[in-house]
C-alpha positions in Angstrom: -0.2 -0.1 -0.1 1.4 3.3 -0.8 0.3 7.2 -0.1 0.8 10.1 -2.5 2.6 12.9 -0.5 3.0 16.4 -1.8 6.4 18.4 -2.4 7.1 21.6 -2.4 7.3 21.9 -5.9 3.9 21.2 -6.1 4.4 17.4 -7.4 2.9 14.3 -5.8 5.3 11.8 -4.7 4.7 7.9 -3.7 5.4 6.9 -0.5 5.4 3.3 1.0 4.7 3.6 4.8 6.1 1.2 6.9 4.2 -1.5 8.7 6.2 -2.1 11.9 6.5 0.4 14.7 9.7 0.7 17.0 9.1 -1.4 20.3 9.7 0.9 22.9 8.2 -0.3 26.3 7.7 2.0 29.5 10.7 2.2 31.8 12.1 4.3 34.3 14.2 7.5 34.0 17.9 7.7 33.2 20.6 7.7 36.1 23.2 9.6 34.2 21.2 12.3 32.4 18.1 14.6 33.6 15.6 14.9 30.8 12.6 16.6 30.3 10.3 16.9 27.6 8.8 20.3 27.0 5.1 19.3 26.2 2.1 20.4 23.9 -1.2 21.6 24.6 -4.3 19.4 23.0 -6.9 21.8 22.0 -10.7 21.3 22.5 -11.9 20.8 19.0 -15.5 21.4 20.2 -15.2 24.6 21.8 -17.0 27.7 20.3 -14.0 29.8 20.8 -11.8 32.2 18.8 -8.0 32.4 18.3 -7.7 34.6 21.4 -10.0 32.5 23.4 -8.1 29.3 23.9 -9.8 25.8 25.2 -7.8 22.9 26.3 -9.0 19.4 26.6 -7.6 18.7 29.5 -8.2 14.9 29.8 -6.2 13.8 26.5 -3.6 17.1 27.7 -3.0 15.2 31.0 -2.8 11.7 29.7 -0.2 13.1 27.1 1.9 13.9 30.1 1.3 10.4 31.7 2.6 8.8 28.4 5.9 11.0 29.0 6.4 10.2 32.7 5.7 6.5 31.6 8.6 6.1 29.6 11.2 8.1 32.6 11.1 11.4 31.2 10.4 14.6 33.2 7.4 17.2 31.8 8.7 20.7 31.2 5.1 22.3 31.5 3.6 25.5 30.0 6.5 26.3 28.2 6.9 27.4 24.7 6.0 23.9 23.1 2.6 24.4 25.1 2.0 27.7 23.1 2.8 30.1 25.7 2.5 33.2 23.7 1.5 31.7 20.6 -2.4 30.6 21.4 -2.4 29.8 25.3 -2.8 32.8 27.6 -1.7 32.8 31.6 -5.1 32.2 32.5 -4.6 28.8 31.0 -0.7 28.4 31.4 -2.0 28.5 35.3 -4.5 25.9 34.9 -2.3 23.6 33.0 0.5 24.1 35.8 -1.7 23.5 38.7 -3.2 20.3 37.1 -0.2 19.1 35.4 1.6 19.4 38.8 -1.4 17.5 40.7 -0.9 14.7 38.1 2.7 14.7 38.4 2.3 14.0 42.2 -0.1 11.3 41.7 2.2 9.5 39.5 5.4 10.3 40.7 6.9 12.0 37.8 9.0 14.7 37.6 7.9 18.2 36.5 9.0 22.1 36.1 7.1 24.7 35.0 7.6 28.3 33.3 7.2 31.2 34.9 7.2 34.6 33.1 5.5 37.9 32.7 3.2 37.1 29.6 -0.1 38.4 31.4 1.4 42.0 31.0 -1.0 44.1 28.7 1.0 44.6 25.0 2.0 47.9 24.0 4.4 50.5 26.0 6.8 48.4 28.1 5.7 48.6 31.6 8.3 50.0 34.2 10.7 47.3 35.7 9.3 46.8 39.4 5.8 46.1 37.2 7.9 43.1 35.3 9.4 42.0 38.4 5.4 41.9 40.3 4.6 39.8 37.1 7.3 37.5 37.4 6.3 37.2 41.2 2.9 36.2 40.7 3.6 33.4 38.3 6.7 32.4 40.3 4.0 31.7 43.2 1.7 29.8 41.2 4.7 27.4 40.1 5.6 27.1 43.7 2.3 26.8 45.1 1.8 23.9 42.9 4.9 22.0 44.4 6.5 22.1 41.0 10.1 23.4 40.3 10.1 26.7 38.7 11.7 27.7 35.1 12.1 31.7 35.1 11.1 32.1 31.4 12.6 34.9 29.2 10.3 37.9 29.0 9.5 40.1 25.9 8.3 42.9 28.8 11.8 42.9 30.1 13.2 42.5 26.4 11.5 45.8 25.6 11.8 47.5 28.9 15.6 46.9 29.9 18.1 49.8 29.1 21.1 47.4 29.6 22.6 44.4 31.3 22.2 46.0 34.8 18.6 45.6 34.2 18.7 42.2 33.6 21.0 41.4 36.9 18.6 43.4 39.1 15.5 41.8 37.9 16.8 38.1 38.1 18.7 38.6 41.3 15.6 40.1 42.8 13.6 36.6 42.0 16.5 34.7 42.7 16.3 35.7 46.1 13.0 35.2 46.4 13.1 31.8 45.2 12.1 28.7 47.4 14.0 26.2 45.7 16.6 26.1 43.0 15.1 27.4 39.4 16.0 26.8 36.0 17.0 29.7 33.8 15.6 29.8 30.3 18.0 31.9 27.9 15.3 31.4 24.5 17.1 32.8 21.4 15.3 35.1 19.0 14.6 32.3 16.0 12.0 30.7 18.9 10.5 34.4 19.6 11.7 37.5 17.9 10.7 39.7 20.5 13.4 38.3 22.7 16.3 39.5 20.4 19.1 41.0 22.5 18.5 39.6 25.7 20.5 39.6 28.5 21.3 43.5 27.6 23.1 43.0 24.4 22.6 42.0 20.6 26.2 40.8 20.8 26.0 37.1 22.1 29.7 37.1 24.0 28.6 40.2 25.9 24.8 38.4 26.7 26.5 35.2 27.9 29.0 37.4 29.8 25.9 38.6 31.7 24.1 35.6 31.9 27.0 33.9 33.4 27.2 37.2 36.0 23.2 36.3 37.1 24.1 32.8 37.8 27.7 33.4 39.6 25.6 36.1 41.8 23.0 33.1 43.2 24.5 30.0 42.4 22.5 28.1 45.2 19.7 29.0 43.9 20.3 27.9 40.2 19.6 24.4 39.6 20.4 24.6 35.8 20.1 26.8 32.6 18.2 25.9 29.7 19.9 27.2 26.0 17.9 27.3 23.1 20.3 29.1 20.9 20.8 26.7 18.3 24.3 26.9 18.6 26.5 23.8 19.7 29.9 25.5 19.9 28.5 28.4 22.0 26.5 26.0 24.3 29.6 24.1 24.9 31.6 27.1 26.1 28.8 28.4 28.3 28.5 24.7 30.0 32.3 24.7 30.5 32.0 27.9 32.5 29.3 27.1 34.8 29.4 27.1 38.3 30.2 23.6 40.0 26.5 22.2 40.5 24.7 24.2 38.0 23.6 21.9 35.1 23.2 23.1 31.5 20.1 21.6 30.0 20.3 21.7 26.3 17.3 23.3 24.3 19.1 22.6 20.9 16.9 20.7 18.8 19.6 20.9 15.9 22.6 19.2 17.6 21.1 17.7 21.1 22.8 14.2 20.5 26.3 15.6 20.5 25.4 17.6 23.4 24.0 15.1 25.3 26.8 12.5 24.8 29.0 15.2 25.9 32.8 15.5 25.7 35.8 14.9 28.2 34.8 18.1 29.9 31.4 17.4 30.4 27.7 17.1 29.1 24.5 18.4 28.6 21.1 17.4 30.3 18.0 18.0 28.2 14.8 19.9 28.4 13.9 19.7 24.6 10.2 20.2 22.6 11.7 17.8 20.2 11.2 15.2 22.9 7.4 15.7 22.8 7.5 13.3 19.5 10.4 11.5 20.6 9.6 10.7 24.0 10.0 7.0 24.0 12.6 6.7 21.8 14.5 9.9 23.4 14.2 8.0 26.7 15.5 4.6 25.6 18.7 6.5 24.1 19.6 8.1 27.2 19.1 4.8 29.2 22.0 3.8 27.3 24.7 6.1 28.6 23.8 5.0 31.7 26.1 2.0 31.0 28.3 4.0 28.9 27.1 2.8 25.5 27.4 5.8 23.8 27.1 3.8 20.3 23.8 2.8 21.2 22.8 6.2 22.1 23.8 7.5 18.8 22.5 4.8 16.8 19.1 5.4 18.1 18.9 9.1 18.6 21.2 10.6 15.5 18.7 9.2 12.7 15.6 11.6 14.7 18.1 14.8 14.1 16.5 15.0 10.2 13.5 14.8 11.5 14.0 17.7 14.1 15.6 19.9 11.7 12.5 19.6 9.6 9.9 20.4 12.4 12.2 23.3 13.7 13.1 24.8 10.2 12.4 28.7 9.7 10.1 30.4 11.2 11.2 27.8 13.9 8.4 29.2 16.3 6.0 27.7 14.0 7.3 24.3 15.3 4.8 23.5 17.3 2.5 22.7 14.7 4.3 19.7 13.7 4.9 18.4 17.0 0.9 18.7 17.4 0.7 16.8 13.9 2.7 13.9 14.9 0.9 13.5 18.4 -2.4 13.1 16.4 -0.8 10.9 14.2 0.7 8.7 16.9 -2.7 8.2 18.2 -2.4 10.5 21.6 -5.4 12.9 20.1 -8.4 12.5 18.2 -7.9 15.6 16.2 -5.3 17.8 14.3 -6.4 21.2 15.8 -4.4 23.7 17.9 -5.2 26.3 20.4 -5.1 29.8 18.5 -5.7 28.0 15.0 -2.1 27.2 14.9 -2.2 23.9 12.7 -2.5 26.4 9.5 0.8 27.6 10.2 2.6 25.0 8.3 2.2 24.1 4.7 0.9 20.5 3.6 4.0 19.7 2.3 6.0 20.5 5.2 3.6 18.2 7.2 3.6 15.4 4.5 7.3 15.3 5.1 7.2 15.5 8.9 5.0 12.4 8.2 7.1 10.7 6.4 10.5 11.3 8.4 8.5 10.0 11.5 7.1 7.0 10.0 10.5 6.2 8.6 11.9 6.2 12.5 9.3 3.8 13.5 7.6 6.7 15.8 4.1 5.7 15.4 2.8 3.1 17.9 0.1 2.2 14.8 1.5 2.5 11.5 -1.9 1.6 9.7 -3.7 4.6 12.0 -1.1 7.2 10.8 -1.5 6.3 7.5 -5.5 6.8 7.5 -5.2 9.6 9.4 -2.4 11.2 7.1 -4.8 10.3 4.1 -7.6 12.1 5.8 -5.5 15.2 6.0 -4.4 14.8 2.2 -8.1 14.4 1.2 -9.4 17.9 2.9 -6.6 19.6 1.2 -7.9 18.2 -1.9 -5.0 15.4 -2.8 -6.2 13.2 -5.2 -5.8 9.4 -4.0 
């Protein structure tokens, strides 16, 4: 049985789906690496809403998190993968944090949740004290839920800050208040253009210096840093300059195998959006490192990079569309609908290639279901059988 998939040039090509999935049984977490999957949210397709009024299918959303925990992964909640700032507002994110943290306690899963300032009004940047108060409000919700906090990069702070000192003051204020060590998140402008020049400079060397100054001033309050710059060399250099005990969580969806494997001077842990669709396979690969089997690790994970680079191609911030497509094809949700209507953010040829690459990796537990659903998507778009 074959399926006809559209190519970027408008032609149709024939693809023969595989019939056997990769067998990936649930198992416990890795002992050698701390690994989080940033998780997507499942929209409620029956809600009578608008792009500005997101509705979440809580049952399906929490079921997907149980799927990730069952394979030994931690869940990074209410991050950009969950469409923070791209369809999911703070009210929805706060509810997501509370529900997911409660579910994590129930199943013994690890969870860290994003705290930012995205409930501030758009327009003229607010004064720095108001930005700090907004961070405090969200940090309190995360801590009250019992989850670890991730201090997310702030569009408001990027707009209001006049230089590095404003970042040092703001983050110093927040870290002094945090009840437990947090994860600091450096999200590059390829994921969110509004964050260009974060840490007070568009010069990445200068920005890195400020970032490290923040950590050095409060090393006891920083569990680790998540770096999402898609620059492996820069991440390795940063990793080597971190204080003892501060982890580097790679957020590099282009170079994650080599960064997680590491070198003679250390390695990166992981907090990755690509581990949403790769969850079970990624978990198995990382567990191979527990016994030092780097060949098995790379054999499993290296072939996934082509899919990840495809999903995260520019405009990178729309990678969530491919992630949700693959969740639907894999049977984790019953529809291909996203909050904010973001299912329309990628072209049909892009989605077809994502299906082909994921199928080739054996990611779909039921390849026949994935094929049937892909055919239905193609039909809706007018592709002849």
